[in-house]
N, C-alpha and C positions, 0 to 999 in steps of 0.2 A: 264209273270213271270214264268209260268209253263214250257214254252219252254226253257227259260234261265236256269231253274233249271236242266232239263234233259240234256241240253248241258254241264252244269258244271259236272254232274255225268259222262257223257261220256268222257269228257276230263280227269277226274281224274283216269279213268280206264286204260289210256295209260301211260306207263312208258317211259320217255325220257332217253335213255341209255347214252346220253352225259352228264346227270346231276348227275347220281348216281356214285360217286367216291369211295364209300365203297360198293363194289359189293359182294352180297351174294345170293346164290340160288342153284338150281340143274339143271342138264342137262343130257340128254341121247344121246348116240351115234347114235341112230336111226334118229335123226334130222340132222345128218352129219355135219352141220356147224351152228354156232351161233356167231353173232357179239356182243361183250360185251360192249365196251365203246371206246370213243375217248377222249383223255386227252392231254391238252397242257402243256408241260414242259417248264419252264423258261430257259433263257440263263444261262449257268454255268459260274461262276466266278472262274478261277483257283486259285485265292488267298483265296477264301472261298469255297473250293470244297464241303465239307460236308454240308454246309448250303444252297448251291444253286443247287446242283444236284438233279435229280428226283429219286424217289424210287417207285418200284412196288413190293409188297410182299404179301404173304398170304399162305393159306392152300388149297390143293385140294386132296380130298380123295374119295375112292370108297365106295359105299353101298354094294358091292359084299362081301359075306361072304368068298369067296375064296381069297379076297385081291389081285385081278388082277391089275397089274400096267403097266405103260409104253405103253398103247394101244392107247392113244389119244395124241394130241399135243396142247399145248398152244403157240400161236404165238403173239409176240409183235414186231411190225414193225412201221416205220414212213411212211409218205404218199408216199414217192418215191417208195416203194415196195408194199404198201398195195393195191393200186387200181387194179393192175394186179392180185394180189393174190385173192382179193375179187371178181373181175369180173369173174374169172374162177370157182368160187364155184358153179355156176349154172349148170355146166356140170354134166353128169352122174357120180356118185361116183366112179365107177371102172376106169374112165378115168380122173377124176378131180384131184386126189392127185398128180400124177407126173407133171401135167401141172401147178397146183397151186404153187408147190415148185420149179419149174424150175429156176426161177430167184433168189429165196432166196438161193438156193444151191450154187450160185456163191460167196456168202459172209457170209452165216450163219455158225456158229461154231457147230461142233458135235465131241465129244471126240473120237468117233469110225470112223465115215465116213468122217468128214470134220475137221480134227485136225488143219488145217491151216486157218480156217475161221476167219474173222476179227470181226464179229458182233455176239453178244450173243442174238439171236432173239427167240430161241426155248426152250421149256421145255417139257419133256416127262411126261405125267400125265395119270392116277392119281398117286400121290406119295404114297410110303409105309406108313402105319399107324405108327404114332409116330416116323417118321424119315424124313430126308431130301429127296428132289426129286433127281432122279438119275443124273441129270445134274449139281447138286451143288457139285463141287469138293473141295470147300474151305468153311467149315462151318463158318469161321470168317466173311465171306461176307454176311451171311444170318442174317436178323433181328431176334433178340432173340424171340423165341416162335412161329416161322413160318417155313414153309418147303422150301420156295424158295424166292429169292430176285433178282430183276433187278435193276441196277444202270444206270440211263440215264444221259449221259453227252453230252452237245453240247455247245462248247465255241463260236460258231458263231452267233447263233440266237435262239429264241424260236421255238418250233416245235411241231406239233401234232403227237401223237403216238396212235396206234390202237391195241386193244386186241380182240382176237378171239379164240374160241375152234373149232377144226376140227377133224373129225373122220378119221385121217390118221396116219400111223406109219411107221417107217423104218423097212424093213426086214434086220436085221443085221446078219442073219445066213449066213455063208460062206462069210460074208462081201459083200453081194450084194448091200446093202444100197439103195434098191429100195423102193419108196413110194407105199404103198398099203392101200386100204380102210379097215377100221375097223367098218364100219357102222353096219354090221350084227352081231357084237359081243354083242350088247345090253348091253353096259357098262353105268351104271348110276353113276354120280359123284356129290358131294357137294363141293361148292367152297366158299371161303371167302377171298376177295382180296382188298387190299388198294392201292390207287394211290395218291402220295403226292409230293409236291414241298418242298425239303429240308429234312434234316435228321429227321426221325420220333421221335428221342429223343429230338429234339429242336423245336417242333411244337408251343411252347408258344412264340417264338420270333415274329412271325407274324401270328396270328391265322386266319386272314382274307385273307391269301394267301396260307397257308399250304395245306389245303384240296381242294383248288380251282384250276381248270384248268386255264391256263394262261389267256385266254380270259375273265375270270371272276375276275381277279385281279383288285382291286380298285373299284369294283361295290358297296361295302358297303359304301365307302365314297361318291360315286355319289348318291346313294339312300338317305343317311343321309343329305347331303346338299340340295337335292331337297325337302325332307320332312321339313326341317327347313324353307326354303323359302316359301313353300306352307302354313305352319302354320302361318308365319308372315303375308302373304297376307290375309289369312282367318281372322285373328284378326283385321286387318284394315277394311276388308269388313263387319265385324259385326256392326261397327258403321254406315256405309253407309246403310246396310240392315235394321237396326232398324228404320230408318227414311223414308223408302219407301218400301212398300210391294206390289209386283206386280208379275205376272206369270213369267216374264223374270228374275227378281231378285231372285225368288225362284229357278228357274232352275239353275241359276248361282251358287247359294249357294249349291245346290245338286252336281254340278260338282266339286266344291272345296272340299266338304266333301268326295266325291268318290275318288278324287286324293289322299287326305291325308290318307284315310283308306287303299287304295291299296298299298301305300308306306309302311305303318306300317306293313301290312301283309307280304310284300316281305322282309322287313328288319328282321322280326321275323324269317322267313325261313332261311335267310342268317346267322343269329346269331346261330341258331340251327345247321345249316350245318357246321359252323366253329368248332363246338364242336365234332360232331359225324360223319361228312362226308356223312350224309344221308339227314339231314334236315327234314322239314315237307312239303312234296311235295304237299299235299292238300292245305296248306297255300299259297304256291307258285302259284299253279293253280288258287286259289281263288283271289289272288292279281292281277294276270294278267287279269283274266276275269273282275274283278271290274274296272281295268284301261281301259279295252276295252269298258265296258259299259259307263264309264265316258266320253271317247272320243266320243262315239256315241251320248250321251246326249248333249255334247257340240255342235255337229253338228246340232242337233235339235234346240238348242238355237239360233245358227247363222241363221238358216232358218227362224225361227219365227221373229227375228229382221229384216231380209231382207224383210219380208212381211209387215213390218211396225208396228208389235205388240209392243206397248209401245213407239212408235215414233210418228205415226200419227193416230193410232187407238187403241182401247182396245178390238176390236172384233177379235176372233180367226177365220180367214177366210181360205178357201182352206184347210180345215182339212184333207180331204181324200188324196189330192195330197201330202201334206207335210208329213203326217204319212206314206204314201206308200214309198216315197223316203227314209225317215229315216229308215223304216223297212228293205228295200232292202239293204241299206248300212250296217246296223247292222248284218244282216244274212251273208253277204259276209265276214265281218270281223271275225265273229265267225267261219265260215267254214274254212277260211284261218288259224286261230289259231289251229283248230283241225287237219287240213292237215299237218301243220308243226310239230305237235306232233307225228303223226303216220308215216310220210314219212321219212323212214330211209335213203333213197338215198341222200336226201339233207343234212343229218347229215354227211354222209361219204364223199360226194364230196365237202362239204363246200359251197354249193350253197346258196346265199342269199334267205331269205324267200319270197321275192317278185318275184324271177325268177322262177315262176311256173305259170301254167295257172290260179289257183285261185288268185295268187298275181297280175298277169296282169289284171285280171277282176276287182279286188278291186281298183287298181290304176286308171284304165280307168273310173270306175264308180265314183270315187272321183273327177276326172276332170269334169265329166258330172254334178255332184252336184255343183261343183264350178261355172260352166257356168250358171246353173239355178239360183244359188244364186246371181250372179252378175246382171243377167237380172232383177230379182225381186227387188234387191236393187236400180237399176237404175229407175225402175218404182216408187218405194217409194220416191226416191230423186226428181223425176219430179213432183210428186203429192203433195208434202208438200208445204205449203204456209208460212212456217216459214222463217224468215230472217236469223236466225243463223242455218246453216246446218253443223256446224263443227262436230257434233256427227256423222252424216251419213258419212261424208267424212273420218274421222279418223277410224271409224268402218269399212268401206269398205276397206281401205288400209291395216289394220292389218289382216282382215279376208282373204284377197287375199293372203297375205304372209302365213297364217296358212294353207290354203287349198293347196297351191302349194309346200310347203316345203317337204312333204312326197314323191311325185314323183321325186323331185330333189334329195332328200336324197337316194332314191332307186337307182337312176342312179349313184350317186357319190360313194356309198359304193361298187359298183361292182369293183371299182379300189382300194379298201382298203383290206389289208390282212385280212383273216379270224381271225387271232389272235388278231386283233385290231377292227374288224368290230362291234362286239356286244357293246363294250364300246363306240365307236363312235356314233352308232345309239342311244344308251341309253342316252348319254349326250346331243346330239342335240335335241332329242325328249323332254326331260325334259326342256331344255332351251327354246324351242319354246312354249311349253305348259305354262310354268311359265310366260313367257313374255306375252302370250295371256291373262292369268288371270290378270296380273298387268295392262295391257292396259284397260281391261273391268272394273276393279275397278276404274281406273282413269276416264273412261267415265261415269260410273254409280255413281260417287261421287256426293253427294247431291248438292254441289255448281254448278255442271255442268248439272245434269240430271233431276232436279226436274221439269223443264218446258218441258222436252222432254218425260219423262215417263208419259203417260196419264192414268188416271183412269176415263173414262167417260168424262163428260163435267163439272165436279165440279170446282168451283173457288178455287184458292189457299188459304190455310189457313195462318193465321198470322205466325204460327210456321214455315211453309215452306218458307215463305219469309224471316224470320229471319235467318234460317240456311244457306240460299243461299247468304245472304248479299244483297238481292234485296230490302229489306225494307229500308235500309240506302240509297240505290241508288234512290229509289222512293221519299224518303223524300227530298233528295238533289235536285232531279229534280223538285219536287213540289215547294220548296222554290225558286229555280232559276226561274221557270215559273212565280210565283207570283211577284218576283222582276221585271221581264221584263214587266208584265202587269202594275204595278205601275209606272214604268218609262214611259211607253207608255201613260198612262193617264195623267201624269204630263206634258208630251210634248204636248199632245192634248189640255190640259187646257191652257197652255201658248199660243198656236196658236189661240184658241177660243177667249181668252181675247184680243189679239192684233187685231184680225179681228173685234171684237165688237166695240172697240174704233174707229177704222177706219170708221166703218159704221155710228157711231154716228156723227162723223164730217161731213160726206157726207150728212146725213139727215138734219143737221142744216143748210146747205147751200141750199138745195132743197126745193121747196114748198111741203106742206103736203096735202094729200087727206083726206077727212073726211070719217071715217068709224067707227062710234060709239066711237070716241075719241081714237082709237087705230091706231098705225102706222102699215101699211101693206106693206110687201115686196112682192117678187115673190113667194108666197105660203101662207099657213095659219100660223098665229102666234101661238106658243105654249108657254103657261105660265109655268114658272118654278121658282117662287120666285125671280123674278127680274133677273134671269140668262138668258143667251142666249142659243138657241137650233138650230140644223141643220135641215133644211127642204128643200128638193130638191136641196141640195148642196149649199144653200144660208144661210147666217147668218141673222136671223130676230130678231132685238132688241125688247124687250118688256118692257114698262115703267109702273111701278106700283105706280107711284107717283101721288097722288090726285091733287096736285098743277098743275101738268103738264096737267091734264085732264081739269081743269077749264080754263087754258090758251087756250087750243085747242077749248073749247066751245065758248069763247069770239071771237076768230077769225072766 
């Protein structure tokens, strides 16, 4: 628990720039370059231009008492131009500026140097106090109360746009228009920038898309549906859990609770984000970490069941091996989560989270855990002496699907556009997890699992038999067996009677031997109130009639 707590604190200290779409802070030109954010703008509908185009607006002012302006540059470009621009930012500052803007100058507008430019990519900053930025030539295009505004229109498809500050400025003296570094000028600025989809005055039309980058559109609905389904499964599970308390069922209950609470935390962050464009980032991190812990706890549950806990034994065996495998899997997942938070290159290049060496390691180890799981399940399957192995068979089938879906998903999503990748991964992950929970509830349902989940060698209670329906089956079986026995006895009685009468007729015809007045067959006679008995496979009649004895004596 202590390690997990410190991991959580470490994760919360990192700010994911792709998430904060209301950007506010400070920057100094001594840092030369800073990447602010990546934002996905939706496709623009020409028929509803104002409602569907993107807006970037805000204020950028200096802390300098001299009110120095136009010494730095705000750059807003799409991915086609950004990668080269960003890649050259690592060059020495005195050489970086001309190289970074070399491609942009072919298309970017500047009212002095590039009046024929087609794209409005650049703004000279900081802006004058209480005034518009120098590049804002039409105040009507600026959102009221702010110093600059970009309008992003793309009628072809959604697209990512990237925001950066760079300590470069044009030397417009003598119209040289050459880019030069302003790193050494030590200019400090404060910025407050908004990025939204749709007209800022119409944000109430769709609050769960307005502040959100395009790849996060509809995530509120996905989380909400998943939460409703998980709560429904949990309510069903409460009935099953109330009738069987076991280590495996307690772990499964913890998994369901963890999944529900993680969804609630994430939904809370999304709702706050829809209001202020910032959200409660600590709730978002806590929800993701709780979801990660739930997944790892679910892996532990599967490993315990594979070892036969609750199926063939109630003893927790191989503790050190199972705990070691589970701990290694958990640490790899936590490390991958933190790596994705701090690795800015993957954000910029739109690289999937698994296409990194921590991601490859995690996927490879998951496959190793799956193989070990299957070997242990096979051992459990082979050692059980139960005739009904449907639990093990169904459990193994769905567990194999659950273990293997993530590597398959990681492979498939490499072919999915980054604009749709997050929603695809989120939807499939929720679907597989919820299906896994539903399958386990079905397998753990009392009518199916009460004879499988063992708690020592105790006999089944009458209540357990009643809730499974086995009591009725046993009563029907008992009555059926009693009926068969009675029919067999009646049939045997009829046979004995027929054989007895036949023997009497034969003895009346044959001479009798004297033996204390009793008739003797091939064996010892057994008296049974005048009835006949079987001895050595023969029927021995016994006569209890005194007249018959006197007659024998006279002879």
